[in-house]
C-alpha positions as CSV (number, residue, x, y, z in Angstrom):
1,M,179.7,-113.5,105.5
2,W,178.6,-110.0,105.3
3,Y,174.9,-109.1,106.2
4,L,172.8,-106.5,104.6
5,D,171.7,-103.8,107.2
6,P,167.8,-103.9,107.1
7,F,167.9,-100.0,107.5
8,C,170.0,-99.5,104.4
9,L,168.1,-102.2,101.9
10,P,165.1,-99.5,101.0
11,R,167.6,-97.2,100.0
12,I,169.4,-99.7,97.9
13,L,166.1,-101.1,96.4
14,G,164.7,-97.6,95.7
15,R,167.4,-97.2,93.3
16,A,165.6,-99.8,91.0
17,C,162.5,-98.5,91.3
18,N,161.5,-99.0,88.1
19,T,161.9,-103.0,88.4
20,R,159.7,-105.4,90.0
21,Q,160.9,-107.3,93.4
22,F,160.2,-111.0,93.2
23,T,160.0,-113.5,95.8
24,Y,162.4,-116.7,95.9
25,Q,159.3,-118.9,95.7
26,E,158.1,-117.1,92.7
27,L,161.4,-117.6,90.8
28,K,161.9,-121.2,92.3
29,E,158.5,-122.1,90.8
30,A,159.3,-120.5,87.5
31,T,162.9,-122.3,87.0
32,K,161.4,-125.6,88.4
33,G,163.2,-125.4,91.5
34,F,166.6,-124.4,89.5
35,E,166.8,-127.6,88.0
36,E,170.0,-128.7,86.0
37,N,168.2,-128.9,83.0
38,Q,167.1,-125.4,83.1
39,K,170.6,-123.8,83.4
40,F,173.3,-122.5,81.2
41,V,176.4,-121.2,82.8
42,H,177.7,-117.6,82.1
43,V,180.7,-115.8,82.7
44,D,179.4,-113.7,85.3
45,G,177.0,-116.3,87.2
46,T,174.9,-119.2,86.5
47,V,171.5,-118.5,84.4
48,H,168.4,-120.5,84.8
49,T,165.6,-120.2,82.3
50,G,162.1,-120.2,83.5
51,V,158.2,-119.3,83.0
52,L,156.4,-116.9,85.2
53,N,153.1,-117.3,86.4
54,D,151.5,-115.0,83.4
55,G,153.4,-117.2,80.6
56,S,156.4,-114.8,80.2
57,L,159.7,-116.4,79.6
58,V,162.7,-115.2,81.9
59,A,166.2,-115.8,82.4
60,V,167.3,-115.9,86.2
61,Q,170.6,-114.7,86.8
62,K,172.7,-115.4,90.2
63,V,175.1,-112.6,91.0
64,K,177.4,-112.8,93.8
65,C,177.5,-109.4,96.3
66,D,180.5,-109.5,98.4
67,D,179.3,-106.6,100.3
68,Q,176.9,-103.8,100.9
69,Q,179.0,-101.3,98.1
70,C,179.0,-104.2,95.3
71,L,175.1,-104.5,95.9
72,R,174.5,-100.7,95.5
73,E,176.7,-100.5,92.3
74,I,174.8,-103.3,91.1
75,M,171.3,-102.1,91.8
76,E,172.2,-98.9,90.2
77,R,173.0,-100.6,87.0
78,V,169.7,-102.5,87.3
79,E,168.3,-99.2,87.4
80,L,169.7,-98.2,84.2
81,L,169.0,-101.1,82.3
82,S,165.4,-101.0,83.5
83,Q,165.2,-97.5,81.8
84,V,166.6,-98.7,78.6
85,S,164.1,-98.8,76.1
86,H,165.1,-100.4,72.8
87,R,163.6,-103.0,70.8
88,N,166.9,-105.0,70.2
89,I,168.2,-105.2,73.9
90,A,166.5,-107.8,76.2
91,R,165.4,-105.8,79.5
92,V,166.2,-106.4,83.2
93,I,162.4,-106.8,84.4
94,G,163.0,-107.7,88.2
95,F,165.1,-109.0,91.0
96,C,165.1,-111.2,94.3
97,F,167.4,-111.5,96.9
98,D,168.3,-115.5,97.7
99,S,170.4,-114.7,100.7
100,N,172.5,-112.0,102.3
101,S,175.0,-112.1,99.7
102,T,173.3,-113.6,96.6
103,L,171.1,-111.6,94.2
104,L,168.7,-112.8,91.8
105,L,168.0,-110.7,88.5
106,V,165.4,-111.5,86.1
107,H,166.1,-110.7,82.4
108,E,163.8,-110.7,79.4
109,Y,164.3,-114.3,77.5
110,F,163.4,-115.8,74.1
111,S,162.4,-119.0,72.9
112,N,164.3,-119.3,69.7
113,G,167.6,-119.6,71.2
114,T,170.8,-117.6,70.7
115,L,172.6,-116.6,67.5
116,G,175.6,-118.7,68.3
117,E,173.3,-121.9,68.5
118,H,171.7,-121.0,65.1
119,L,174.8,-120.4,63.4
120,Q,176.5,-123.6,65.0
121,Q,172.9,-125.5,63.5
122,E,172.5,-126.6,67.0
123,R,168.7,-125.0,66.3
124,G,167.0,-124.6,63.4
125,N,168.1,-125.6,59.9
126,C,170.2,-122.8,58.2
127,L,170.2,-119.3,59.3
128,S,169.4,-117.5,56.0
129,W,171.6,-114.6,54.7
130,Y,168.8,-112.3,54.8
131,F,168.1,-112.9,58.7
132,R,171.9,-112.5,59.2
133,I,172.3,-109.1,57.5
134,N,169.1,-108.2,59.5
135,I,170.6,-109.4,62.8
136,A,174.0,-107.7,62.0
137,T,172.0,-104.0,61.5
138,E,169.9,-104.4,64.7
139,V,173.0,-105.2,66.7
140,A,174.7,-102.2,65.2
141,C,171.5,-99.9,66.0
142,A,171.4,-101.4,69.7
143,L,175.2,-100.5,70.1
144,S,174.8,-97.2,68.9
145,Y,172.0,-96.5,70.9
146,L,174.0,-97.5,74.0
147,Q,176.6,-95.4,73.4
148,H,174.7,-92.1,72.3
149,E,171.0,-92.3,73.0
150,I,171.2,-92.8,77.1
151,S,172.4,-90.3,79.9
152,T,175.3,-92.9,80.7
153,P,176.9,-94.3,77.7
154,I,177.6,-98.2,77.5
155,Y,180.1,-99.7,75.7
156,L,179.8,-103.0,75.4
157,Q,183.0,-104.7,74.3
158,D,183.4,-108.1,74.3
159,L,179.3,-109.0,72.6
160,K,179.6,-112.9,71.6
161,S,176.7,-114.2,69.4
162,S,175.7,-116.7,72.7
163,E,174.8,-113.3,74.2
164,I,172.3,-112.6,71.3
165,F,169.0,-114.0,71.8
166,L,166.7,-114.4,68.7
167,D,162.8,-113.9,69.1
168,I,160.3,-116.0,67.1
169,D,160.6,-113.7,64.4
170,Y,164.5,-113.9,64.3
171,S,165.0,-110.4,65.4
172,A,167.9,-109.8,67.5
173,K,167.9,-109.1,71.1
174,I,171.1,-108.4,73.2
175,A,171.2,-110.1,76.6
176,G,172.1,-108.0,79.5
177,F,174.3,-110.4,81.3
178,N,177.5,-108.3,80.6
179,F,175.8,-104.9,81.4
180,L,176.7,-105.9,85.1
181,N,180.2,-105.6,85.3
182,P,181.5,-102.4,84.0
183,G,184.9,-100.6,84.5
184,L,184.3,-97.1,84.8
185,G,185.9,-94.5,82.5
186,N,186.8,-91.2,83.2
187,G,185.0,-89.7,80.6
188,S,187.6,-88.2,78.5
189,C,187.7,-88.2,75.0
190,S,190.6,-90.7,74.8
191,Y,188.7,-93.1,77.1
192,V,185.6,-92.7,74.8
193,A,187.8,-93.2,71.7
194,S,189.2,-96.5,73.1
195,Y,186.0,-97.8,74.2
196,D,184.4,-97.2,70.9
197,S,187.6,-98.8,68.9
198,D,187.0,-102.2,70.9
199,V,183.1,-102.0,70.7
200,V,183.7,-101.8,66.6
201,F,186.7,-104.3,66.4
202,N,184.6,-106.7,68.1
203,F,181.5,-105.9,66.1
204,G,184.2,-106.8,63.1
205,L,184.5,-110.3,64.4
206,L,180.9,-110.8,64.9
207,L,180.2,-109.7,61.1
208,L,182.7,-112.0,60.2
209,E,181.4,-115.0,62.2
210,L,177.7,-113.9,60.6
211,I,179.3,-114.7,57.0
212,M,181.3,-118.0,58.0
213,G,179.1,-119.3,60.5
214,S,181.8,-119.7,63.0
215,K,184.7,-118.0,64.7
216,H,187.9,-118.2,63.0
217,C,191.4,-118.2,64.9
218,D,193.4,-117.3,62.3
219,L,192.3,-114.3,60.5
220,S,195.4,-112.7,59.2
221,E,196.5,-115.7,57.7
222,Q,193.7,-117.3,56.0
223,V,190.2,-115.2,56.2
224,L,191.3,-111.9,55.5
225,P,193.5,-112.9,52.4
226,K,190.5,-114.6,51.0
227,I,188.4,-111.6,51.2
228,N,190.9,-109.3,49.6
229,E,191.5,-111.7,47.0
230,K,187.6,-112.0,46.8
231,R,187.5,-115.8,47.2
232,F,184.3,-115.6,49.2
233,H,183.3,-118.9,48.1
234,E,186.0,-120.4,50.4
235,I,184.8,-118.6,53.4
236,V,180.9,-118.0,53.4
237,D,179.1,-120.6,55.6
238,P,178.4,-123.7,53.4
239,C,174.9,-124.1,54.7
240,I,173.9,-121.0,52.6
241,G,176.6,-121.0,50.0
242,F,178.1,-118.1,48.2
243,S,177.6,-119.4,44.6
244,E,174.0,-120.1,45.6
245,Q,172.9,-116.5,46.7
246,S,171.6,-114.0,44.3
247,Q,173.6,-111.3,42.5
248,I,172.3,-108.8,45.1
249,Q,172.9,-111.2,48.0
250,R,176.2,-112.0,46.8
251,E,177.3,-108.3,46.6
252,Q,176.1,-107.7,50.1
253,I,178.2,-110.3,51.4
254,E,181.0,-108.7,49.5
255,R,180.3,-105.4,51.1
256,V,179.7,-106.6,54.6
257,A,183.2,-108.4,54.7
258,G,184.5,-105.5,53.7
259,L,183.1,-103.8,56.3
260,A,184.2,-106.2,58.9
261,V,187.6,-105.7,57.8
262,R,187.7,-101.9,58.6
263,C,186.1,-102.8,61.8
264,L,189.3,-104.6,62.6
265,S,191.3,-101.9,61.3
266,R,189.8,-99.5,64.1
267,K,192.3,-100.5,66.9
268,E,194.8,-99.3,64.6
269,G,193.2,-95.8,64.0
270,G,191.7,-96.3,61.0
271,G,187.6,-97.7,60.2
272,P,184.4,-96.2,61.1
273,C,183.1,-95.5,64.4
274,M,180.0,-97.5,66.0
275,V,177.4,-95.2,64.3
276,G,179.4,-95.0,60.9
277,V,179.1,-98.9,61.3
278,M,175.2,-98.6,61.6
279,Q,175.0,-96.2,58.9
280,E,176.9,-98.4,56.2
281,L,175.0,-101.3,57.2
282,S,171.7,-99.5,56.7
283,R,172.6,-98.4,53.3
284,I,173.6,-101.8,52.3
285,V,170.3,-102.9,53.5
286,K,168.2,-100.0,52.1
287,E,169.9,-100.2,48.6
288,N,168.3,-103.6,48.0
289,V,164.8,-103.3,49.8
290,G,162.3,-104.8,47.9
291,S,164.6,-106.0,44.8
292,S,165.4,-109.3,45.8
293,S,162.4,-110.8,48.1
294,G,159.1,-109.5,49.8
295,T,160.6,-109.9,52.8
296,E,163.6,-107.6,53.5
297,P,164.4,-105.9,56.9
298,V,161.9,-103.0,57.5
299,L,164.1,-99.9,58.4
300,E,161.5,-98.2,60.0
301,E,161.5,-101.0,62.8
302,T,164.9,-101.7,62.9
303,F,165.9,-98.1,63.4
304,S,162.7,-97.3,65.5
305,N,164.6,-94.5,67.5
306,S,163.9,-90.9,66.1
307,S,167.7,-89.8,67.0
308,L,169.1,-92.8,65.5
309,L,167.2,-92.4,62.2
310,Q,168.7,-88.6,62.2
311,M,172.1,-90.5,63.1
312,I,171.7,-92.4,59.5
313,S,171.8,-89.2,57.7
314,M,174.5,-87.5,59.5
315,S,178.4,-88.1,58.5
316,P,180.0,-90.4,60.5
317,D,182.7,-87.8,61.5
318,S,180.3,-85.5,62.6
319,I,179.2,-87.9,65.6
320,H,182.3,-89.9,66.1
321,L,182.3,-89.0,69.7
322,P,180.2,-87.3,71.9
323,S,180.7,-83.8,73.0
324,G,182.7,-82.9,75.9
325,D,180.0,-81.4,77.9
326,K,177.7,-84.5,77.1
327,M,180.7,-86.8,78.3
328,R,180.9,-84.5,81.6
329,S,177.2,-85.1,82.3
330,G,177.2,-88.5,83.1
331,T,179.8,-91.8,84.0
332,I,180.7,-93.9,81.0
333,L,180.1,-97.5,81.8
334,R,182.7,-99.5,79.9
335,I,181.6,-103.3,79.7
336,S,184.4,-105.7,79.2
């Protein structure tokens, strides 16, 4: 076992100066002693849910650090994530050292569960199409923000529905667990294009999951042919039903399914970039605002970042990739 040099600790902690340092006792009390029923297991470590003294809901993630270099790298990412400010991205709000080799990271948590739980009907009754398309739009906005609006772009390539939290109003919140295990790109155009294509491809899978209510392992043989043949009643989640939707909503489902197919072609050199995906989703929603209900998504809130509002009005081709100068100005973090 390695031991953290006390003289190095202040310098390492200084990298995360925008986050709060908790005591182990505080987090132990918040998670009820890290009880088993407070735990859910994640690929990057065990996570316990908890409530702080001020009533804030948190998710406490245990991250194993093999050496000081590992700790430095993780704290650099914590610093980066603590500076991310987007309404659809859950923040890292603090940390604590459990021992000389284990770091506890404290994330925002939301009591309405995950998107995956709602799609599998483990929570709630049935997630309506209105909420599904709103969630898709919010996630696309957040992914575009991570790629284009922060000094060190983050390409979150393998986002799962189990890592998208929903707040009380069913607004999407991307969890930060996967942000802590990036590979480092070299900043070249070829790397950026590859990262973006992976993000877009996996977002296409997420769109299909929103439409169908579950993941489908046989896309090429069953799902895609049914989309091409417009047999949407055979693939749309039975709990919402295609035939039961209004004409406007049926048109939205068809357009989102078409967008998902184009996203899946991204790895073969076709399809839109992530910002182009966000633009198209925003158009699908905007064209029907107020036409089918009084509770349509409010785009001014979904696209709250002024630069992203400007992106919506731009051609996807004009912002397909960051410029060479911008890419050289910071390291690209690839999250796989």
